[in-house]
C-alpha positions as a printed NumPy array, in Angstrom:
array([[ -0.087,   0.07 ,  -0.131],
       [  2.538,   2.602,   0.428],
       [  4.916,   1.309,  -2.35 ],
       [  1.307,   2.251,  -3.943],
       [  0.738,   5.834,  -2.836],
       [  4.75 ,   6.636,  -3.354],
       [  4.029,   6.037,  -6.8  ],
       [  0.731,   8.208,  -7.092],
       [  2.511,  11.219,  -5.82 ],
       [  5.802,  10.944,  -8.347],
       [  3.243,  10.154, -11.063],
       [  0.898,  13.364,  -9.823],
       [  4.518,  15.888,  -9.824],
       [  5.451,  14.463, -12.966],
       [  2.099,  15.63 , -14.393],
       [  2.457,  19.313, -12.598],
       [  5.829,  19.097, -14.274],
       [  4.353,  18.135, -17.15 ],
       [  1.85 ,  21.001, -17.394],
       [  4.016,  23.42 , -16.193],
       [  6.428,  22.536, -18.854],
       [  3.619,  23.146, -21.408],
       [  2.537,  26.392, -20.52 ],
       [  6.243,  27.806, -20.372],
       [  5.576,  26.745, -24.316],
       [  2.458,  28.448, -25.27 ],
       [  4.038,  31.577, -23.181],
       [  7.096,  31.562, -25.669],
       [  4.767,  31.324, -28.82 ],
       [  2.363,  33.771, -27.649],
       [  5.555,  36.092, -26.972],
       [  8.026,  34.545, -29.341],
       [  9.324,  37.98 , -31.115],
       [  9.586,  40.681, -27.207],
       [  9.795,  37.38 , -25.421],
       [ 13.676,  37.023, -27.793],
       [ 14.357,  40.808, -27.712],
       [ 13.525,  41.258, -30.969],
       [ 13.329,  45.236, -32.158],
       [ 10.864,  44.603, -34.713],
       [  7.808,  46.87 , -36.464],
       [  5.563,  46.639, -39.319],
       [  6.197,  49.942, -41.673],
       [  3.149,  51.53 , -43.764],
       [  3.63 ,  51.165, -47.251],
       [  5.301,  54.051, -49.286],
       [  3.958,  54.878, -52.382],
       [  7.619,  55.135, -54.409],
       [  8.371,  51.612, -53.348],
       [  4.87 ,  49.362, -53.045],
       [  2.227,  49.409, -55.402],
       [ -0.651,  47.489, -52.722],
       [  0.063,  49.705, -49.705],
       [  0.736,  46.403, -48.161],
       [  2.983,  46.995, -45.125],
       [  6.766,  45.527, -44.313],
       [  8.477,  44.373, -41.298],
       [ 11.189,  46.757, -40.411],
       [ 14.009,  45.305, -38.456],
       [ 15.829,  47.396, -36.428],
       [ 19.103,  46.199, -37.161],
       [ 21.257,  43.645, -38.865],
       [ 21.331,  41.744, -35.563],
       [ 17.642,  41.203, -35.108],
       [ 17.255,  39.973, -38.562],
       [ 19.848,  37.576, -38.161],
       [ 18.492,  36.597, -34.435],
       [ 15.191,  35.975, -36.203],
       [ 16.552,  33.773, -38.82 ],
       [ 18.403,  31.856, -36.675],
       [ 15.043,  31.576, -34.458],
       [ 12.473,  30.876, -37.182],
       [ 14.874,  28.707, -38.484],
       [ 14.538,  26.582, -35.022],
       [ 10.989,  25.462, -35.52 ],
       [  8.708,  25.723, -38.253],
       [  5.491,  26.386, -35.891],
       [  7.271,  29.481, -35.111],
       [  6.758,  30.74 , -38.733],
       [  3.042,  31.033, -37.914],
       [  3.39 ,  32.387, -33.991],
       [  5.798,  35.173, -35.827],
       [  3.611,  36.466, -38.027],
       [  0.779,  36.186, -35.823],
       [  3.077,  38.366, -32.933],
       [  3.266,  40.884, -35.345],
       [ -0.793,  40.385, -37.36 ],
       [  1.531,  39.765, -40.478],
       [  0.206,  39.276, -43.563],
       [  3.276,  37.809, -44.916],
       [  4.244,  36.404, -48.338],
       [  3.745,  33.377, -46.959],
       [  0.103,  34.371, -46.208],
       [ -0.596,  35.812, -49.177],
       [  0.166,  33.813, -51.798],
       [ -0.114,  29.808, -51.688],
       [  3.41 ,  27.484, -52.151],
       [  2.994,  27.042, -55.724],
       [  2.532,  30.672, -56.384],
       [  5.968,  31.691, -54.821],
       [  8.148,  29.001, -56.372],
       [  6.776,  30.723, -59.362],
       [  8.716,  33.602, -58.662],
       [ 11.854,  32.02 , -57.041],
       [ 10.621,  31.918, -53.409],
       [ 11.385,  28.497, -52.672],
       [ 11.823,  28.691, -49.036],
       [  9.094,  29.247, -46.264],
       [ 11.187,  31.69 , -43.849],
       [ 12.177,  34.107, -46.589],
       [  8.896,  34.299, -47.672],
       [  7.462,  35.003, -43.709],
       [ 10.178,  37.642, -43.775],
       [  9.042,  39.301, -47.036],
       [  5.561,  40.989, -47.999],
       [  3.32 ,  39.781, -50.537],
       [  5.38 ,  42.368, -52.614],
       [  8.983,  41.008, -51.662],
       [  9.546,  44.086, -49.481],
       [ 11.287,  43.764, -46.417],
       [ 13.795,  46.77 , -44.44 ],
       [ 16.889,  45.864, -42.399],
       [ 18.302,  49.168, -40.426],
       [ 17.994,  52.05 , -42.819],
       [ 17.661,  50.409, -46.209],
       [ 14.016,  49.007, -47.532],
       [ 15.097,  45.662, -49.928],
       [ 12.137,  44.449, -53.177],
       [ 13.03 ,  41.153, -54.156],
       [ 12.483,  40.064, -57.233],
       [ 14.299,  36.57 , -57.821],
       [ 12.982,  35.943, -61.112],
       [ 14.962,  39.429, -62.831],
       [ 18.174,  38.613, -60.456],
       [ 17.218,  41.674, -58.682],
       [ 17.165,  42.675, -55.549],
       [ 16.449,  46.693, -54.612],
       [ 18.226,  48.651, -51.935],
       [ 16.587,  51.672, -51.386],
       [ 17.935,  54.008, -48.399],
       [ 15.313,  55.633, -46.272],
       [ 16.917,  58.886, -46.031],
       [ 16.258,  59.44 , -49.689],
       [ 14.593,  57.193, -51.487],
       [ 15.91 ,  58.387, -54.642],
       [ 18.7  ,  56.986, -53.953],
       [ 19.124,  52.937, -54.869],
       [ 21.318,  50.77 , -55.378],
       [ 20.756,  47.282, -57.206],
       [ 21.936,  43.573, -56.625],
       [ 21.852,  40.804, -58.478],
       [ 20.764,  37.633, -55.846],
       [ 23.875,  36.378, -55.181],
       [ 25.556,  39.423, -54.088],
       [ 25.97 ,  39.421, -50.347],
       [ 23.948,  43.019, -50.379],
       [ 24.171,  43.525, -46.378],
       [ 27.945,  42.916, -46.071],
       [ 28.643,  45.087, -49.621],
       [ 25.65 ,  47.967, -47.812],
       [ 26.805,  47.532, -44.335],
       [ 31.112,  47.352, -45.064],
       [ 31.477,  44.255, -44.278],
       [ 35.657,  44.119, -45.143],
       [ 35.824,  39.8  , -45.702],
       [ 33.152,  40.333, -48.947],
       [ 35.173,  37.847, -51.781],
       [ 33.392,  39.248, -55.447],
       [ 33.04 ,  35.696, -58.015],
       [ 31.778,  35.639, -61.038],
       [ 28.823,  32.979, -59.956],
       [ 26.929,  31.1  , -62.462],
       [ 22.953,  31.467, -63.042],
       [ 21.759,  28.794, -61.863],
       [ 18.097,  27.627, -60.656],
       [ 20.293,  25.448, -57.971],
       [ 17.099,  23.044, -57.651],
       [ 16.269,  19.683, -57.596],
       [ 13.038,  18.319, -57.448],
       [ 11.036,  15.06 , -58.195],
       [  7.022,  14.807, -57.213],
       [  5.897,  11.156, -56.487],
       [  1.592,   9.973, -57.379],
       [  0.616,   8.705, -54.619],
       [ -3.001,   8.929, -54.07 ],
       [ -2.109,  12.463, -53.427],
       [  1.112,  14.311, -55.454],
       [  4.097,  14.026, -53.166],
       [  6.861,  17.421, -53.469],
       [ 10.387,  16.178, -52.88 ],
       [ 13.099,  19.509, -53.337],
       [ 16.466,  20.355, -52.754],
       [ 17.231,  23.916, -52.97 ],
       [ 19.676,  26.947, -52.319],
       [ 17.97 ,  29.714, -51.954],
       [ 18.912,  32.727, -53.346],
       [ 17.957,  36.481, -52.511],
       [ 20.706,  38.583, -51.438],
       [ 19.608,  39.413, -48.042],
       [ 18.869,  35.756, -47.509],
       [ 20.589,  32.674, -48.389],
       [ 19.802,  29.354, -47.368],
       [ 20.932,  25.436, -48.343],
       [ 16.841,  23.482, -47.82 ],
       [ 15.564,  19.86 , -48.621],
       [ 11.313,  19.199, -48.376],
       [  8.801,  17.132, -48.549],
       [  5.19 ,  17.804, -48.076],
       [  2.577,  16.108, -49.293],
       [ -0.27 ,  18.136, -51.661],
       [ -3.399,  16.634, -49.24 ],
       [ -2.614,  15.49 , -45.43 ],
       [ -3.194,  12.093, -46.254],
       [ -2.34 ,   9.867, -43.182],
       [ -1.87 ,   6.851, -44.291],
       [  0.633,   8.001, -46.337],
       [  3.635,   8.706, -44.695],
       [  6.659,  10.869, -45.676],
       [ 10.544,  10.949, -45.016],
       [ 14.114,  13.233, -45.74 ],
       [ 17.021,  11.331, -45.043],
       [ 19.886,  13.958, -45.528],
       [ 23.397,  13.444, -46.467],
       [ 25.917,  15.106, -44.66 ],
       [ 27.601,  17.86 , -46.402],
       [ 29.112,  20.863, -46.901],
       [ 29.19 ,  24.586, -47.079],
       [ 31.508,  27.579, -47.777],
       [ 30.549,  31.445, -47.013],
       [ 31.404,  34.246, -49.818],
       [ 33.717,  35.753, -47.599],
       [ 37.774,  35.711, -47.358],
       [ 39.72 ,  32.913, -45.967],
       [ 35.977,  31.609, -44.651],
       [ 36.681,  27.341, -43.704],
       [ 34.703,  24.955, -45.239],
       [ 32.154,  23.604, -43.046],
       [ 31.125,  19.93 , -42.691],
       [ 27.452,  19.623, -41.563],
       [ 25.802,  16.207, -40.231],
       [ 23.186,  14.217, -41.685],
       [ 19.895,  14.803, -40.308],
       [ 16.557,  12.618, -40.852],
       [ 12.78 ,  13.539, -40.086],
       [  9.713,  12.106, -41.254],
       [  6.013,  10.687, -40.5  ],
       [  2.275,  11.226, -41.14 ],
       [  2.199,  15.054, -40.931],
       [  1.683,  17.123, -44.755],
       [  5.644,  18.467, -44.471],
       [  8.52 ,  18.194, -43.482],
       [ 11.663,  20.122, -44.116],
       [ 15.151,  21.213, -42.804],
       [ 17.977,  23.78 , -42.887],
       [ 21.922,  22.713, -42.73 ],
       [ 21.913,  26.927, -43.827],
       [ 20.178,  29.508, -42.974],
       [ 22.065,  33.27 , -43.045],
       [ 22.721,  36.627, -44.298],
       [ 25.507,  35.335, -46.133],
       [ 25.675,  33.697, -49.678],
       [ 27.725,  30.362, -50.277],
       [ 30.771,  30.329, -52.775],
       [ 30.716,  26.193, -52.537],
       [ 28.153,  23.797, -51.407],
       [ 27.172,  19.735, -51.938],
       [ 23.537,  19.51 , -50.136],
       [ 21.813,  15.779, -50.965],
       [ 18.76 ,  14.171, -49.667],
       [ 17.218,  10.667, -49.791],
       [ 13.272,  11.907, -50.034],
       [ 10.603,   7.925, -49.225],
       [  6.976,   7.623, -49.099],
       [  4.787,   4.469, -47.855],
       [  1.211,   4.955, -48.557],
       [ -0.501,   2.222, -46.187],
       [ -3.858,   1.88 , -47.777],
       [ -2.365,  -0.103, -50.472],
       [  2.093,  -1.085, -49.232],
       [  3.156,   1.685, -52.588],
       [  6.583,   2.689, -51.558],
       [  8.909,   4.742, -53.544],
       [ 12.073,   6.875, -53.112],
       [ 15.093,   9.216, -54.756],
       [ 17.579,  10.878, -53.876],
       [ 17.99 ,  14.776, -54.726],
       [ 21.468,  16.515, -55.251],
       [ 22.821,  20.065, -56.1  ],
       [ 26.484,  21.162, -55.829],
       [ 28.406,  24.781, -57.01 ]])
């Protein structure tokens, strides 16, 4: 009897700790921006830059912008929490993933940072991103007529804020994307991609189902790879393999996400699905490199 009472007490304490942890998570989610010390505001549109009067995010500093990228890369659920905190209608919310990919916006984090017109402000500079035209325009807030034009491979923030270690490269134009679609009751999209936007760069693997059919299990298995930042004397970095999957609608992973572009990388991943309704299976390996 005494042993049973001790067991019950232990279970109650465990339950209390678990509930407390859950409450902490909820608090963090509700205060994602302020709770992480991010200085971000919504900037009202300007007719000189915007055609739709859609507000854009205004990051007080490069540090706030970089810290936001790092935070959003920790958990895909943070994307929605971030937009909700700021009451921000991002490109991710305003456009379908298919429509975003049609204009070259492959990464959900980048789509979360941009407004529907591809605008974001970092410090005194307002950026308008047009990946298809290989163009990012930087407007100086102090004089909107003073603009600078960048290609999507340029490290725009390094150039504007005078980072002395920037390398100038003769970039070979390429989509840097490999993709494949499975047809298994619902379409399953798989891709490995190097996202370039002058103010944001990432390596991304992603698998997602068009419809959330629970009987279809999907998995990505990213292999170990390498990358080198586009800066003088930057070392080659090795990143570890990573696997995730299950019955959710989508799974993704970024071994790299930053304001600095890459002069070298190798990214490869296997993608797999099993349809437990009919035991059908499929797999493919997609790789990109530079």
